[in-house]
A tleap script that builds the chain and sets N, CA, C and O, in Angstrom:
source leaprc.protein.ff14SB
mol = sequence {
  NMET PRO TYR PHE ARG VAL GLN LYS ALA THR
  ALA LYS LEU THR ASP ALA LEU ASN ALA GLN
  ASP ALA ALA ALA PHE GLU THR ALA ARG ALA
  THR LEU ALA THR GLU ALA GLU LYS SER ALA
  ALA GLU LEU VAL VAL VAL PRO ALA PHE ARG
  GLY LYS ASP VAL ALA TYR ARG ASN ALA ALA
  ARG ASP PHE ALA ASN LEU TYR VAL VAL MET
  ALA ALA ASN GLN LEU LEU GLN VAL GLY GLU
  LEU LEU LYS GLN LYS ASP HIE LEU THR LYS
  ALA ASP ALA GLN THR ILE ASN ALA HIE ILE
  ASN THR LEU ASN THR GLN ASN GLN LYS PHE
  ASN ASP ALA TYR ASN ARG THR SER THR ALA
  PHE MET ASP THR TYR VAL PRO VAL MET ASN
  CASP
}
set mol.1.N position { -150.380 1.011 -138.413 }
set mol.1.CA position { -151.324 1.617 -137.621 }
set mol.1.C position { -150.564 2.904 -137.263 }
set mol.1.O position { -149.613 3.025 -136.491 }
set mol.2.N position { -151.374 4.104 -138.204 }
set mol.2.CA position { -151.039 5.685 -138.065 }
set mol.2.C position { -150.053 5.936 -136.968 }
set mol.2.O position { -148.884 6.220 -137.226 }
set mol.3.N position { -150.476 5.841 -135.838 }
set mol.3.CA position { -149.794 6.120 -134.677 }
set mol.3.C position { -148.184 5.833 -134.879 }
set mol.3.O position { -147.494 6.828 -134.658 }
set mol.4.N position { -147.690 5.012 -135.143 }
set mol.4.CA position { -146.582 4.239 -135.667 }
set mol.4.C position { -145.885 4.893 -136.301 }
set mol.4.O position { -144.749 5.241 -135.981 }
set mol.5.N position { -146.568 5.209 -137.479 }
set mol.5.CA position { -146.211 5.561 -138.460 }
set mol.5.C position { -145.680 6.836 -138.327 }
set mol.5.O position { -144.713 7.256 -138.963 }
set mol.6.N position { -146.371 7.501 -137.426 }
set mol.6.CA position { -146.105 9.361 -137.024 }
set mol.6.C position { -144.646 9.024 -136.104 }
set mol.6.O position { -143.660 9.753 -136.211 }
set mol.7.N position { -144.670 8.044 -135.368 }
set mol.7.CA position { -143.661 7.892 -134.545 }
set mol.7.C position { -142.359 7.507 -134.777 }
set mol.7.O position { -141.440 7.778 -134.004 }
set mol.8.N position { -142.225 6.857 -135.855 }
set mol.8.CA position { -141.049 6.048 -136.778 }
set mol.8.C position { -140.389 8.034 -137.409 }
set mol.8.O position { -139.283 8.563 -137.300 }
set mol.9.N position { -141.307 8.395 -137.833 }
set mol.9.CA position { -141.126 9.845 -138.676 }
set mol.9.C position { -140.657 10.532 -137.574 }
set mol.9.O position { -139.568 11.073 -137.765 }
set mol.10.N position { -141.125 10.671 -136.525 }
set mol.10.CA position { -140.393 11.573 -135.803 }
set mol.10.C position { -138.927 10.877 -134.985 }
set mol.10.O position { -138.086 11.429 -134.276 }
set mol.11.N position { -139.034 9.770 -135.336 }
set mol.11.CA position { -137.303 9.101 -134.695 }
set mol.11.C position { -136.453 9.793 -135.865 }
set mol.11.O position { -135.524 10.482 -135.442 }
set mol.12.N position { -136.622 9.727 -137.500 }
set mol.12.CA position { -135.800 9.968 -137.992 }
set mol.12.C position { -135.638 11.722 -137.778 }
set mol.12.O position { -134.514 12.218 -137.843 }
set mol.13.N position { -136.780 12.531 -137.538 }
set mol.13.CA position { -136.428 13.830 -137.381 }
set mol.13.C position { -135.400 14.195 -136.233 }
set mol.13.O position { -134.653 15.172 -136.283 }
set mol.14.N position { -135.463 13.198 -135.095 }
set mol.14.CA position { -134.813 13.562 -133.751 }
set mol.14.C position { -133.182 13.054 -134.104 }
set mol.14.O position { -132.251 13.547 -133.467 }
set mol.15.N position { -132.990 12.221 -134.974 }
set mol.15.CA position { -131.841 11.532 -135.603 }
set mol.15.C position { -131.039 12.749 -136.038 }
set mol.15.O position { -129.980 13.223 -135.627 }
set mol.16.N position { -132.016 13.157 -137.152 }
set mol.16.CA position { -131.388 14.236 -138.390 }
set mol.16.C position { -131.062 15.942 -137.229 }
set mol.16.O position { -130.188 16.769 -137.488 }
set mol.17.N position { -132.028 16.027 -136.044 }
set mol.17.CA position { -131.822 17.145 -135.415 }
set mol.17.C position { -130.232 17.055 -134.321 }
set mol.17.O position { -129.341 17.883 -134.133 }
set mol.18.N position { -130.427 15.795 -133.839 }
set mol.18.CA position { -129.492 15.182 -133.419 }
set mol.18.C position { -127.701 15.534 -133.864 }
set mol.18.O position { -126.743 15.992 -133.240 }
set mol.19.N position { -127.914 15.049 -135.225 }
set mol.19.CA position { -127.084 15.010 -135.927 }
set mol.19.C position { -126.555 16.628 -136.883 }
set mol.19.O position { -125.732 16.706 -137.795 }
set mol.20.N position { -127.365 17.724 -136.261 }
set mol.20.CA position { -127.469 18.788 -136.900 }
set mol.20.C position { -127.116 18.691 -138.568 }
set mol.20.O position { -126.109 19.115 -139.134 }
set mol.21.N position { -128.385 17.930 -139.207 }
set mol.21.CA position { -127.872 17.887 -140.304 }
set mol.21.C position { -129.027 18.502 -140.778 }
set mol.21.O position { -130.117 17.948 -140.636 }
set mol.22.N position { -128.873 20.026 -141.551 }
set mol.22.CA position { -130.235 20.328 -141.808 }
set mol.22.C position { -130.964 19.981 -143.193 }
set mol.22.O position { -132.094 20.375 -143.482 }
set mol.23.N position { -130.077 19.116 -144.073 }
set mol.23.CA position { -130.551 18.469 -145.177 }
set mol.23.C position { -131.475 17.091 -144.821 }
set mol.23.O position { -132.521 16.818 -145.410 }
set mol.24.N position { -130.902 16.313 -143.784 }
set mol.24.CA position { -131.596 15.583 -143.468 }
set mol.24.C position { -132.844 15.990 -142.544 }
set mol.24.O position { -133.937 15.448 -142.703 }
set mol.25.N position { -132.659 16.811 -141.733 }
set mol.25.CA position { -133.710 17.070 -140.889 }
set mol.25.C position { -134.769 17.569 -142.053 }
set mol.25.O position { -135.841 16.978 -141.930 }
set mol.26.N position { -134.751 18.291 -142.899 }
set mol.26.CA position { -135.504 19.167 -143.750 }
set mol.26.C position { -135.984 17.911 -144.474 }
set mol.26.O position { -137.194 18.045 -144.652 }
set mol.27.N position { -135.555 16.748 -144.968 }
set mol.27.CA position { -136.002 15.699 -145.710 }
set mol.27.C position { -137.218 14.755 -144.385 }
set mol.27.O position { -138.390 14.405 -144.520 }
set mol.28.N position { -136.321 14.620 -143.274 }
set mol.28.CA position { -137.347 14.128 -142.141 }
set mol.28.C position { -138.550 14.738 -141.780 }
set mol.28.O position { -139.638 14.205 -141.558 }
set mol.29.N position { -138.100 16.406 -141.734 }
set mol.29.CA position { -139.764 17.430 -141.497 }
set mol.29.C position { -140.368 16.989 -142.822 }
set mol.29.O position { -140.937 16.004 -142.350 }
set mol.30.N position { -140.664 16.951 -144.014 }
set mol.30.CA position { -141.195 17.037 -144.787 }
set mol.30.C position { -142.132 15.353 -144.680 }
set mol.30.O position { -143.336 15.100 -144.629 }
set mol.31.N position { -141.131 14.639 -144.682 }
set mol.31.CA position { -141.717 13.346 -144.306 }
set mol.31.C position { -142.815 12.824 -143.033 }
set mol.31.O position { -143.736 12.030 -143.223 }
set mol.32.N position { -142.451 13.523 -141.600 }
set mol.32.CA position { -143.231 13.520 -141.094 }
set mol.32.C position { -144.484 14.272 -140.917 }
set mol.32.O position { -145.473 13.953 -140.256 }
set mol.33.N position { -144.242 15.465 -141.715 }
set mol.33.CA position { -145.767 16.036 -142.579 }
set mol.33.C position { -146.369 15.446 -143.270 }
set mol.33.O position { -147.584 15.268 -143.189 }
set mol.34.N position { -145.736 15.082 -143.977 }
set mol.34.CA position { -146.929 13.704 -145.133 }
set mol.34.C position { -147.378 12.623 -144.291 }
set mol.34.O position { -148.433 12.099 -144.647 }
set mol.35.N position { -146.822 12.169 -143.260 }
set mol.35.CA position { -147.179 10.917 -142.344 }
set mol.35.C position { -147.944 11.445 -141.450 }
set mol.35.O position { -148.798 10.571 -141.297 }
set mol.36.N position { -148.238 12.412 -140.664 }
set mol.36.CA position { -148.947 12.940 -139.563 }
set mol.36.C position { -150.343 13.165 -140.715 }
set mol.36.O position { -151.396 12.541 -140.585 }
set mol.37.N position { -150.123 14.020 -141.656 }
set mol.37.CA position { -151.612 14.338 -142.417 }
set mol.37.C position { -152.021 13.437 -142.932 }
set mol.37.O position { -153.220 13.596 -143.164 }
set mol.38.N position { -151.480 12.083 -143.413 }
set mol.38.CA position { -152.099 10.747 -143.637 }
set mol.38.C position { -152.567 10.503 -142.595 }
set mol.38.O position { -153.752 10.769 -142.396 }
set mol.39.N position { -151.964 10.057 -141.841 }
set mol.39.CA position { -152.607 9.411 -140.203 }
set mol.39.C position { -153.538 10.289 -139.566 }
set mol.39.O position { -154.147 9.763 -138.635 }
set mol.40.N position { -153.742 11.164 -139.746 }
set mol.40.CA position { -154.493 12.424 -138.884 }
set mol.40.C position { -155.973 12.046 -140.121 }
set mol.40.O position { -157.019 11.621 -139.630 }
set mol.41.N position { -155.909 12.177 -141.072 }
set mol.41.CA position { -157.106 11.643 -142.271 }
set mol.41.C position { -157.662 10.548 -142.333 }
set mol.41.O position { -158.872 10.387 -142.491 }
set mol.42.N position { -156.525 9.360 -142.170 }
set mol.42.CA position { -157.538 8.278 -142.029 }
set mol.42.C position { -157.918 7.641 -140.417 }
set mol.42.O position { -158.629 6.680 -140.123 }
set mol.43.N position { -157.234 8.478 -139.633 }
set mol.43.CA position { -158.369 8.564 -137.994 }
set mol.43.C position { -159.464 8.804 -138.285 }
set mol.43.O position { -160.391 8.002 -138.174 }
set mol.44.N position { -159.566 10.096 -138.766 }
set mol.44.CA position { -161.110 10.697 -138.938 }
set mol.44.C position { -161.868 9.597 -139.174 }
set mol.44.O position { -162.556 9.197 -138.235 }
set mol.45.N position { -161.904 9.016 -140.201 }
set mol.45.CA position { -162.655 8.133 -140.946 }
set mol.45.C position { -162.616 6.542 -139.635 }
set mol.45.O position { -163.229 5.474 -139.613 }
set mol.46.N position { -162.240 6.768 -139.308 }
set mol.46.CA position { -161.901 5.289 -138.543 }
set mol.46.C position { -163.660 5.200 -137.437 }
set mol.46.O position { -163.909 6.054 -136.586 }
set mol.47.N position { -164.359 4.334 -137.666 }
set mol.47.CA position { -165.772 4.282 -136.707 }
set mol.47.C position { -165.214 4.423 -135.202 }
set mol.47.O position { -164.060 4.335 -134.781 }
set mol.48.N position { -166.205 4.627 -134.658 }
set mol.48.CA position { -166.599 4.488 -132.869 }
set mol.48.C position { -166.235 2.813 -133.010 }
set mol.48.O position { -166.485 2.105 -133.985 }
set mol.49.N position { -165.567 2.406 -131.731 }
set mol.49.CA position { -165.254 0.783 -131.355 }
set mol.49.C position { -166.793 0.723 -130.848 }
set mol.49.O position { -167.498 1.441 -130.139 }
set mol.50.N position { -166.986 -0.640 -131.652 }
set mol.50.CA position { -168.703 -0.930 -131.115 }
set mol.50.C position { -169.770 0.090 -130.813 }
set mol.50.O position { -170.677 0.067 -129.981 }
set mol.51.N position { -169.416 1.002 -131.721 }
set mol.51.CA position { -170.386 2.217 -132.329 }
set mol.51.C position { -170.453 3.452 -131.295 }
set mol.51.O position { -171.271 4.355 -131.470 }
set mol.52.N position { -169.535 3.449 -130.188 }
set mol.52.CA position { -169.454 4.027 -128.950 }
set mol.52.C position { -168.163 4.732 -128.443 }
set mol.52.O position { -168.077 5.768 -127.784 }
set mol.53.N position { -167.418 4.113 -128.799 }
set mol.53.CA position { -165.875 4.281 -128.037 }
set mol.53.C position { -165.198 4.872 -128.981 }
set mol.53.O position { -164.974 4.244 -130.016 }
set mol.54.N position { -164.625 6.505 -128.788 }
set mol.54.CA position { -163.653 6.941 -129.720 }
set mol.54.C position { -162.497 7.519 -129.622 }
set mol.54.O position { -161.772 8.125 -130.411 }
set mol.55.N position { -162.397 7.011 -127.674 }
set mol.55.CA position { -160.862 7.539 -127.200 }
set mol.55.C position { -159.728 7.163 -127.687 }
set mol.55.O position { -158.832 7.944 -128.008 }
set mol.56.N position { -159.690 6.162 -127.763 }
set mol.56.CA position { -158.531 5.602 -128.423 }
set mol.56.C position { -158.232 6.281 -129.575 }
set mol.56.O position { -157.344 7.130 -129.508 }
set mol.57.N position { -159.012 6.005 -131.039 }
set mol.57.CA position { -159.090 6.596 -132.029 }
set mol.57.C position { -158.663 8.217 -131.912 }
set mol.57.O position { -157.903 8.759 -132.715 }
set mol.58.N position { -159.191 8.789 -130.945 }
set mol.58.CA position { -159.260 10.184 -130.925 }
set mol.58.C position { -157.818 10.572 -130.228 }
set mol.58.O position { -157.479 11.740 -130.416 }
set mol.59.N position { -157.018 9.845 -129.534 }
set mol.59.CA position { -156.117 10.148 -128.877 }
set mol.59.C position { -154.665 10.084 -129.984 }
set mol.59.O position { -153.739 10.884 -130.123 }
set mol.60.N position { -154.916 8.972 -130.552 }
set mol.60.CA position { -154.059 8.675 -131.882 }
set mol.60.C position { -154.094 9.923 -132.817 }
set mol.60.O position { -153.135 10.489 -133.341 }
set mol.61.N position { -155.610 10.262 -132.918 }
set mol.61.CA position { -155.490 11.087 -134.050 }
set mol.61.C position { -155.115 12.464 -133.870 }
set mol.61.O position { -154.758 13.189 -134.799 }
set mol.62.N position { -155.220 12.911 -132.346 }
set mol.62.CA position { -154.509 14.473 -131.845 }
set mol.62.C position { -153.490 14.246 -131.521 }
set mol.62.O position { -152.900 15.235 -131.088 }
set mol.63.N position { -152.730 12.998 -131.516 }
set mol.63.CA position { -150.927 12.874 -131.656 }
set mol.63.C position { -150.466 13.553 -132.963 }
set mol.63.O position { -149.666 14.470 -133.150 }
set mol.64.N position { -151.419 12.622 -134.035 }
set mol.64.CA position { -151.121 13.072 -135.641 }
set mol.64.C position { -151.109 14.658 -135.735 }
set mol.64.O position { -150.207 15.442 -136.030 }
set mol.65.N position { -152.276 14.822 -135.420 }
set mol.65.CA position { -152.243 16.415 -135.477 }
set mol.65.C position { -151.273 17.432 -134.914 }
set mol.65.O position { -150.965 18.526 -135.388 }
set mol.66.N position { -150.863 16.853 -133.824 }
set mol.66.CA position { -149.874 17.631 -133.219 }
set mol.66.C position { -148.585 17.966 -134.059 }
set mol.66.O position { -147.875 18.964 -133.934 }
set mol.67.N position { -148.392 16.635 -135.184 }
set mol.67.CA position { -147.347 16.822 -135.535 }
set mol.67.C position { -147.452 17.718 -137.052 }
set mol.67.O position { -146.556 18.337 -137.627 }
set mol.68.N position { -148.879 17.530 -137.441 }
set mol.68.CA position { -149.128 18.394 -138.624 }
set mol.68.C position { -149.067 19.806 -138.480 }
set mol.68.O position { -148.757 20.544 -139.415 }
set mol.69.N position { -149.383 20.251 -137.216 }
set mol.69.CA position { -148.885 21.764 -136.722 }
set mol.69.C position { -147.698 21.786 -136.701 }
set mol.69.O position { -147.204 22.470 -137.597 }
set mol.70.N position { -146.936 21.252 -135.955 }
set mol.70.CA position { -145.290 21.478 -135.540 }
set mol.70.C position { -144.342 21.411 -136.877 }
set mol.70.O position { -143.397 22.133 -137.194 }
set mol.71.N position { -144.844 20.452 -137.452 }
set mol.71.CA position { -144.187 20.306 -138.906 }
set mol.71.C position { -144.315 21.646 -139.886 }
set mol.71.O position { -143.436 22.125 -140.603 }
set mol.72.N position { -145.707 22.108 -139.690 }
set mol.72.CA position { -145.547 23.263 -140.790 }
set mol.72.C position { -145.455 24.567 -140.378 }
set mol.72.O position { -145.518 25.588 -141.061 }
set mol.73.N position { -145.231 24.380 -138.672 }
set mol.73.CA position { -144.697 25.714 -138.253 }
set mol.73.C position { -143.175 25.524 -137.512 }
set mol.73.O position { -142.082 25.718 -138.045 }
set mol.74.N position { -143.403 25.155 -136.340 }
set mol.74.CA position { -142.072 25.378 -135.300 }
set mol.74.C position { -141.085 24.421 -135.993 }
set mol.74.O position { -139.899 24.724 -135.861 }
set mol.75.N position { -141.366 23.338 -136.694 }
set mol.75.CA position { -140.149 22.410 -136.857 }
set mol.75.C position { -139.237 22.921 -138.791 }
set mol.75.O position { -138.168 22.674 -139.349 }
set mol.76.N position { -140.594 23.757 -139.137 }
set mol.76.CA position { -139.746 24.507 -140.325 }
set mol.76.C position { -138.951 25.810 -139.988 }
set mol.76.O position { -137.978 26.205 -140.631 }
set mol.77.N position { -139.551 26.491 -138.779 }
set mol.77.CA position { -138.458 27.267 -138.736 }
set mol.77.C position { -136.810 26.427 -137.897 }
set mol.77.O position { -135.605 26.643 -138.028 }
set mol.78.N position { -137.337 25.799 -137.360 }
set mol.78.CA position { -135.928 24.847 -136.987 }
set mol.78.C position { -135.039 24.700 -137.898 }
set mol.78.O position { -133.833 24.905 -137.757 }
set mol.79.N position { -135.714 24.259 -139.086 }
set mol.79.CA position { -134.982 23.535 -140.313 }
set mol.79.C position { -134.219 24.823 -140.695 }
set mol.79.O position { -132.990 24.898 -140.704 }
set mol.80.N position { -134.990 25.739 -140.980 }
set mol.80.CA position { -133.934 27.321 -141.665 }
set mol.80.C position { -133.023 27.789 -140.930 }
set mol.80.O position { -132.125 28.527 -141.333 }
set mol.81.N position { -133.209 27.310 -139.511 }
set mol.81.CA position { -132.189 27.986 -138.526 }
set mol.81.C position { -130.737 27.098 -138.621 }
set mol.81.O position { -129.565 27.426 -138.438 }
set mol.82.N position { -131.382 25.827 -138.994 }
set mol.82.CA position { -130.496 24.915 -138.969 }
set mol.82.C position { -129.288 24.800 -140.224 }
set mol.82.O position { -128.173 24.279 -140.212 }
set mol.83.N position { -129.982 25.469 -141.207 }
set mol.83.CA position { -129.254 25.821 -142.547 }
set mol.83.C position { -127.946 26.664 -142.190 }
set mol.83.O position { -126.817 26.534 -142.664 }
set mol.84.N position { -128.455 27.667 -141.117 }
set mol.84.CA position { -127.093 28.578 -140.928 }
set mol.84.C position { -126.431 28.242 -139.720 }
set mol.84.O position { -125.934 29.130 -139.026 }
set mol.85.N position { -126.377 27.060 -139.405 }
set mol.85.CA position { -126.144 26.493 -137.894 }
set mol.85.C position { -124.445 27.192 -137.997 }
set mol.85.O position { -123.949 27.119 -136.873 }
set mol.86.N position { -123.971 27.498 -138.485 }
set mol.86.CA position { -122.743 28.010 -138.328 }
set mol.86.C position { -122.945 29.380 -138.090 }
set mol.86.O position { -121.874 29.863 -137.723 }
set mol.87.N position { -123.780 30.169 -138.132 }
set mol.87.CA position { -123.739 31.245 -137.899 }
set mol.87.C position { -125.016 32.034 -137.434 }
set mol.87.O position { -125.550 33.017 -137.948 }
set mol.88.N position { -125.360 31.294 -136.272 }
set mol.88.CA position { -126.016 31.496 -135.793 }
set mol.88.C position { -126.248 32.498 -134.510 }
set mol.88.O position { -125.582 32.331 -133.488 }
set mol.89.N position { -127.211 33.532 -134.611 }
set mol.89.CA position { -126.959 34.294 -133.411 }
set mol.89.C position { -127.778 33.719 -131.740 }
set mol.89.O position { -128.653 32.862 -131.609 }
set mol.90.N position { -127.247 34.375 -130.893 }
set mol.90.CA position { -127.802 33.751 -129.498 }
set mol.90.C position { -129.493 33.956 -129.535 }
set mol.90.O position { -130.010 33.088 -128.832 }
set mol.91.N position { -130.189 34.580 -129.964 }
set mol.91.CA position { -131.675 34.521 -130.364 }
set mol.91.C position { -131.931 33.855 -131.108 }
set mol.91.O position { -133.156 33.728 -131.103 }
set mol.92.N position { -131.309 33.051 -132.121 }
set mol.92.CA position { -131.561 32.406 -133.245 }
set mol.92.C position { -131.407 30.741 -132.196 }
set mol.92.O position { -132.271 29.875 -132.062 }
set mol.93.N position { -130.421 30.768 -131.781 }
set mol.93.CA position { -130.341 29.444 -130.581 }
set mol.93.C position { -131.543 29.322 -129.535 }
set mol.93.O position { -132.132 28.244 -129.446 }
set mol.94.N position { -131.918 30.420 -128.738 }
set mol.94.CA position { -132.911 30.406 -128.164 }
set mol.94.C position { -134.046 30.241 -128.856 }
set mol.94.O position { -134.847 29.789 -128.038 }
set mol.95.N position { -134.583 30.351 -129.913 }
set mol.95.CA position { -135.820 30.162 -130.868 }
set mol.95.C position { -135.592 28.501 -131.090 }
set mol.95.O position { -136.562 27.806 -130.789 }
set mol.96.N position { -134.360 27.796 -131.603 }
set mol.96.CA position { -134.635 26.630 -131.447 }
set mol.96.C position { -134.582 26.072 -130.584 }
set mol.96.O position { -135.037 24.929 -130.595 }
set mol.97.N position { -134.052 26.563 -129.521 }
set mol.97.CA position { -134.427 25.622 -128.133 }
set mol.97.C position { -135.677 25.777 -127.558 }
set mol.97.O position { -136.278 24.944 -126.879 }
set mol.98.N position { -136.076 27.029 -127.906 }
set mol.98.CA position { -137.710 26.948 -127.385 }
set mol.98.C position { -138.815 26.067 -128.097 }
set mol.98.O position { -139.772 25.568 -127.505 }
set mol.99.N position { -138.551 25.944 -129.453 }
set mol.99.CA position { -139.147 25.475 -130.360 }
set mol.99.C position { -139.073 23.909 -130.104 }
set mol.99.O position { -140.137 23.291 -130.133 }
set mol.100.N position { -138.008 23.293 -129.879 }
set mol.100.CA position { -137.622 21.985 -129.344 }
set mol.100.C position { -138.087 21.302 -127.865 }
set mol.100.O position { -138.196 20.120 -127.542 }
set mol.101.N position { -138.299 22.473 -127.154 }
set mol.101.CA position { -138.997 22.449 -126.034 }
set mol.101.C position { -140.542 22.122 -125.666 }
set mol.101.O position { -141.049 21.329 -124.873 }
set mol.102.N position { -141.133 23.166 -126.671 }
set mol.102.CA position { -142.213 22.693 -127.183 }
set mol.102.C position { -142.618 21.293 -127.509 }
set mol.102.O position { -143.351 20.516 -126.898 }
set mol.103.N position { -141.774 21.133 -128.937 }
set mol.103.CA position { -142.051 19.774 -129.192 }
set mol.103.C position { -141.567 18.548 -128.118 }
set mol.103.O position { -141.822 17.357 -128.298 }
set mol.104.N position { -141.058 18.922 -127.338 }
set mol.104.CA position { -141.051 18.016 -126.051 }
set mol.104.C position { -141.997 17.563 -125.132 }
set mol.104.O position { -142.465 16.487 -124.759 }
set mol.105.N position { -142.151 19.052 -124.834 }
set mol.105.CA position { -143.416 19.196 -123.923 }
set mol.105.C position { -144.655 18.611 -124.502 }
set mol.105.O position { -145.309 17.776 -123.877 }
set mol.106.N position { -145.040 19.095 -125.858 }
set mol.106.CA position { -146.216 18.514 -126.597 }
set mol.106.C position { -146.393 16.734 -126.889 }
set mol.106.O position { -147.282 15.890 -126.766 }
set mol.107.N position { -145.351 16.775 -127.219 }
set mol.107.CA position { -145.075 15.225 -127.392 }
set mol.107.C position { -145.435 14.222 -126.556 }
set mol.107.O position { -146.109 13.243 -126.877 }
set mol.108.N position { -144.916 14.498 -125.309 }
set mol.108.CA position { -145.263 13.976 -124.176 }
set mol.108.C position { -146.361 14.022 -123.477 }
set mol.108.O position { -146.805 13.091 -122.806 }
set mol.109.N position { -146.757 14.910 -123.582 }
set mol.109.CA position { -148.226 15.539 -123.488 }
set mol.109.C position { -149.075 14.571 -123.939 }
set mol.109.O position { -149.749 13.837 -123.217 }
set mol.110.N position { -149.032 14.565 -125.724 }
set mol.110.CA position { -149.673 13.756 -126.133 }
set mol.110.C position { -149.818 12.395 -126.318 }
set mol.110.O position { -150.836 11.815 -126.695 }
set mol.111.N position { -148.308 11.719 -125.917 }
set mol.111.CA position { -148.030 10.587 -126.011 }
set mol.111.C position { -148.459 9.622 -124.738 }
set mol.111.O position { -148.731 8.422 -124.778 }
set mol.112.N position { -148.435 10.606 -123.473 }
set mol.112.CA position { -148.835 10.133 -122.644 }
set mol.112.C position { -150.647 9.780 -122.219 }
set mol.112.O position { -151.120 8.792 -121.657 }
set mol.113.N position { -151.363 11.078 -122.777 }
set mol.113.CA position { -152.650 10.862 -123.579 }
set mol.113.C position { -152.850 9.278 -124.271 }
set mol.113.O position { -153.530 8.338 -123.860 }
set mol.114.N position { -152.198 9.362 -125.173 }
set mol.114.CA position { -152.452 7.978 -125.797 }
set mol.114.C position { -151.840 6.691 -125.416 }
set mol.114.O position { -151.974 5.603 -125.976 }
set mol.115.N position { -151.157 6.985 -124.389 }
set mol.115.CA position { -150.911 5.776 -123.601 }
set mol.115.C position { -151.627 5.268 -122.722 }
set mol.115.O position { -151.870 4.066 -122.614 }
set mol.116.N position { -152.187 6.509 -121.732 }
set mol.116.CA position { -153.259 6.170 -121.073 }
set mol.116.C position { -154.654 5.349 -121.741 }
set mol.116.O position { -155.210 4.297 -121.426 }
set mol.117.N position { -154.884 6.240 -122.675 }
set mol.117.CA position { -156.452 5.693 -123.315 }
set mol.117.C position { -156.058 4.259 -123.792 }
set mol.117.O position { -156.886 3.355 -123.683 }
set mol.118.N position { -154.409 3.941 -124.493 }
set mol.118.CA position { -154.719 2.542 -125.017 }
set mol.118.C position { -154.748 1.861 -123.895 }
set mol.118.O position { -155.350 0.802 -124.074 }
set mol.119.N position { -154.358 1.993 -122.780 }
set mol.119.CA position { -154.236 1.102 -121.603 }
set mol.119.C position { -155.823 0.860 -121.204 }
set mol.119.O position { -156.299 -0.270 -121.095 }
set mol.120.N position { -156.490 1.938 -121.024 }
set mol.120.CA position { -157.733 1.924 -120.875 }
set mol.120.C position { -158.730 1.343 -121.514 }
set mol.120.O position { -159.708 0.814 -120.986 }
set mol.121.N position { -158.390 1.473 -123.183 }
set mol.121.CA position { -159.434 0.579 -123.906 }
set mol.121.C position { -159.106 -0.830 -123.780 }
set mol.121.O position { -160.034 -1.639 -123.758 }
set mol.122.N position { -157.294 -1.424 -123.653 }
set mol.122.CA position { -157.124 -2.991 -123.465 }
set mol.122.C position { -157.746 -3.216 -122.109 }
set mol.122.O position { -158.242 -4.343 -122.132 }
set mol.123.N position { -157.976 -2.530 -120.706 }
set mol.123.CA position { -158.888 -2.989 -119.662 }
set mol.123.C position { -160.008 -2.953 -120.327 }
set mol.123.O position { -159.961 -3.926 -121.079 }
set mol.124.N position { -160.734 -2.539 -120.444 }
set mol.124.CA position { -162.197 -2.583 -121.151 }
set mol.124.C position { -162.221 -3.263 -122.304 }
set mol.124.O position { -163.448 -3.355 -122.351 }
set mol.125.N position { -161.847 -3.838 -123.313 }
set mol.125.CA position { -162.262 -4.781 -124.120 }
set mol.125.C position { -161.913 -6.112 -124.287 }
set mol.125.O position { -162.534 -7.006 -124.862 }
set mol.126.N position { -160.510 -6.144 -123.537 }
set mol.126.CA position { -159.578 -7.491 -123.769 }
set mol.126.C position { -159.460 -7.971 -122.713 }
set mol.126.O position { -158.963 -7.517 -121.682 }
set mol.127.N position { -160.146 -9.387 -123.045 }
set mol.127.CA position { -160.804 -10.181 -121.695 }
set mol.127.C position { -159.414 -10.541 -120.582 }
set mol.127.O position { -158.327 -10.309 -121.110 }
set mol.128.N position { -159.355 -10.994 -119.345 }
set mol.128.CA position { -158.263 -11.420 -118.814 }
set mol.128.C position { -158.624 -13.003 -118.625 }
set mol.128.O position { -159.632 -13.518 -118.140 }
set mol.129.N position { -157.524 -13.554 -119.142 }
set mol.129.CA position { -157.988 -14.984 -118.978 }
set mol.129.C position { -156.667 -15.158 -117.756 }
set mol.129.O position { -155.572 -14.596 -117.783 }
set mol.130.N position { -157.158 -16.052 -116.797 }
set mol.130.CA position { -156.531 -16.629 -115.547 }
set mol.130.C position { -156.081 -18.144 -116.247 }
set mol.130.O position { -156.811 -18.692 -117.073 }
set mol.131.N position { -155.069 -18.601 -115.897 }
set mol.131.CA position { -154.553 -19.634 -115.958 }
set mol.131.C position { -154.825 -20.994 -115.085 }
set mol.131.O position { -154.163 -22.009 -115.301 }
savepdb mol mol.pdb
quit
């Protein structure tokens, strides 16, 4: 599933960021950009479930699109600043923190929307069997 492909790529990005490894971060950012673009493109062509329900697909697509934008903009800037991690100014550190804050906030928002939509989808379309 495209959603999980993006989640896996974000985990690698987080690991590289936590290690403050600029080379690994750039590799993970590039992978995330590729996986997010691929996932978003795949999800655009998925038809509506039963011809009418697009909420689950759209939530996964929106999540992927978040990372398409973030990888091309904010995460690219974070990677550039990580390369200079030993010579960062206070403003550079604030920029990194602001981008990470945005990433965390947006990730939470889109992930919550995906989870709510996933639960609603399952509640609507998966029958409950009582033993």
